[in-house]
C-alpha positions, 0 to 999 in steps of 0.5 A, spaced: 666 477 768 662 472 765 660 471 757 653 474 759 656 480 762 661 481 757 655 481 751 651 486 756 658 491 756 658 490 749 652 492 747 652 497 752 658 500 749 654 500 742 649 503 745 653 510 747 657 509 740 649 510 737 648 515 741 655 519 740 655 525 735 661 528 731 660 536 730 663 542 729 665 546 736 660 552 734 654 547 734 649 546 740 644 541 742 637 544 744 633 539 747 627 539 751 619 540 751 617 545 747 610 545 749 612 546 756 617 551 754 623 548 758 629 546 754 636 545 755 643 546 751 649 541 750 655 543 747 660 539 744 667 537 747 672 542 744 678 538 748 677 533 744 677 536 736 679 531 731 679 534 724 674 540 726 669 535 729 668 534 737 664 529 740 657 530 743 653 525 747 646 526 745 640 525 751 641 517 753 636 515 758 629 514 757 624 518 756 628 520 750 627 528 749 626 531 742 632 535 740 635 540 734 641 541 732 643 549 732 649 553 730 652 559 731 655 563 725 661 561 721 661 565 715 661 573 716 661 577 709 664 583 711 665 589 706 672 587 702 672 580 704 669 574 708 670 572 715 671 565 717 670 564 724 675 561 729 674 554 730 677 547 733 682 548 726 684 555 726 685 559 732 683 565 730 678 569 724 680 568 718 679 574 712 679 572 705 678 577 700 672 576 695 676 576 689 680 570 692 674 566 694 673 559 691 668 555 692 667 548 692 664 542 696 666 535 698 660 532 702 660 537 709 666 540 707 665 547 705 672 550 701 672 557 701 680 558 698 686 554 698 687 551 705 681 554 708 675 550 709 669 550 714 665 543 716 658 543 717 653 538 721 651 536 715 652 535 707 645 540 706 648 545 711 654 546 707 650 546 700 646 551 704 652 555 706 656 555 699 648 558 696 649 563 701 656 565 700 655 565 692 649 570 693 653 575 698 659 575 693 655 577 687 652 583 692 655 590 691 659 591 698 655 596 701 649 591 701 653 585 704 652 587 711 644 588 710 643 581 707 647 578 713 642 582 718 636 579 714 639 572 713 641 572 721 634 575 723 631 569 719 634 564 723 633 567 730 625 566 730 623 563 737 616 562 735 619 558 728 624 555 732 618 552 738 614 550 732 620 546 728 621 543 735 613 541 736 612 538 729 618 533 731 616 531 737 609 529 734 612 526 728 618 522 733 613 521 738 611 513 737 619 512 735 621 515 742 616 511 746 617 504 743 625 505 743 624 507 750 621 501 752 626 497 748 631 500 752 628 497 758 627 491 756 633 490 753 638 492 758 634 491 765 628 485 763 633 481 759 639 483 764 635 481 770 632 475 767 639 473 765 642 474 772 637 472 776 635 465 772 640 464 767 639 460 760 632 457 760 625 458 757 624 465 760 630 468 757 629 465 750 621 467 751 624 474 753 629 474 746 622 473 743 619 479 746 625 483 744 625 481 737 617 483 736 619 490 739 625 491 734 620 489 728 615 494 731 620 499 731 622 498 724 615 497 721 613 504 725 620 507 722 618 505 715 611 508 716 613 515 719 618 515 713 613 514 708 608 519 711 612 525 713 611 532 712 612 536 705 617 540 709 622 534 711 625 529 707 626 522 709 633 520 711 637 517 706 638 510 705 632 509 710 630 502 708 637 500 710 636 503 717 630 500 717 632 493 716 639 494 721 633 496 726 630 489 726 637 486 728 641 491 732 637 493 738 642 500 739 639 502 732 632 501 734 632 505 740 635 511 737 631 510 731 628 517 732 635 520 731 635 519 724 629 523 723 632 529 727 638 531 723 640 538 723 637 543 719 640 546 713 641 552 714 640 551 722 637 556 727 642 560 731 642 559 738 639 566 739 632 563 737 632 559 743 636 563 748 629 566 752 628 559 754 634 556 756 638 557 763 643 562 765 648 559 761 645 561 755 646 568 756 654 566 757 654 564 750 651 570 748 656 574 751 661 570 748 658 571 741 658 578 742 665 579 744 668 575 739 664 580 734 665 587 737 672 586 740 676 585 734 683 589 733 682 596 732 675 596 735 677 602 740 678 606 734 673 612 733 672 611 726 672 604 725 666 601 722 662 596 725 663 589 723 657 585 720 656 580 725 656 586 730 650 590 727 647 583 726 648 581 734 645 588 736 639 587 731 638 580 734 639 583 741 633 588 740 629 583 738 630 578 744 629 584 748 636 584 751 640 589 755 647 590 752 649 593 759 647 586 762 650 582 756 656 585 756 658 588 762 665 592 764 672 588 765 673 587 773 677 593 776 677 597 770 676 603 775 684 601 777 687 596 772 687 596 764 682 590 762 681 585 756 674 587 753 674 580 750 676 575 756 676 580 761 683 579 763 687 584 768 693 588 766 697 592 771 704 592 767 704 600 764 707 597 758 701 593 756 697 595 751 694 588 747 691 582 749 695 576 745 691 571 748 685 574 744 688 575 737 692 582 739 685 586 742 687 593 744 686 594 752 681 598 755 684 603 759 683 604 766 678 609 768 675 609 761 668 610 760 665 603 758 660 602 752 658 596 749 
């Protein structure tokens, strides 16, 4: 490879690094056009989990869409304990009695007790989660479920979610447009000129044009940060980021991303469920089974958990039929089945699914009730 080719590959690799985010596995990236109500989602690549974080690649080809990070619930206040949901670090849910709850925070890390912590998408989210935990801890045991349901409803407003996306789209319109122009000029225009004509006056002129585009993007970024809506805060160290955009094309291309950081606390993915393709329904089914089918689910006198009650409320608000969200395991008429993973068991001695934290199996021929 020539020096020019190596330089092109290096800048392309740096651009992909600029597009990469390391977020908790419960985080989803919703992106698309909110005005046309056409959205899609991306999930972190859970098989590459490092210290509770997984890689996620932002949409990298122009035109760049607006995006919003949403997150499933990680902390569930039960009557007698705080439930910490399983993630890339812990394989099973963990229950922390309220009297053992000792909250402390270190940037994005929220420590709940000795050896138990959750990782937020940003420091602001960790701060908001800590405030929520403190408020739940001070409530009587009988009120925690209702308080969680009220908070869950506030993060499931589809209209509010679309409004937030529309505001972000309008706020970053110029940055995303100019970022696309820089992408085309840097990775198509200059590369083509160098490949066909080599070094010369035209190449140097194209580099001067690139410098002008980078300067324009940096000044536009400064203007947007200065005139942001009162509901938002400017990104941390934005003057330094503006300086970086003047000299580093990948950072200038992704300038809008610095204004699209996750909310605190973020919306729940169910807020966008009616706007997502069929894969969104599969996610809703996954969350429901995790909340509904815990060890002891088949006991007639069990009390539904806070997450299950909240999901029932949210499904009703989104007009989602539970019979469609949670169909019975296949072949349940003749074989036992796990209600969570839908694995079939033909052994008469089988009673629990060890892959699902010891969840009791649904008996063959039993009446199915979500």
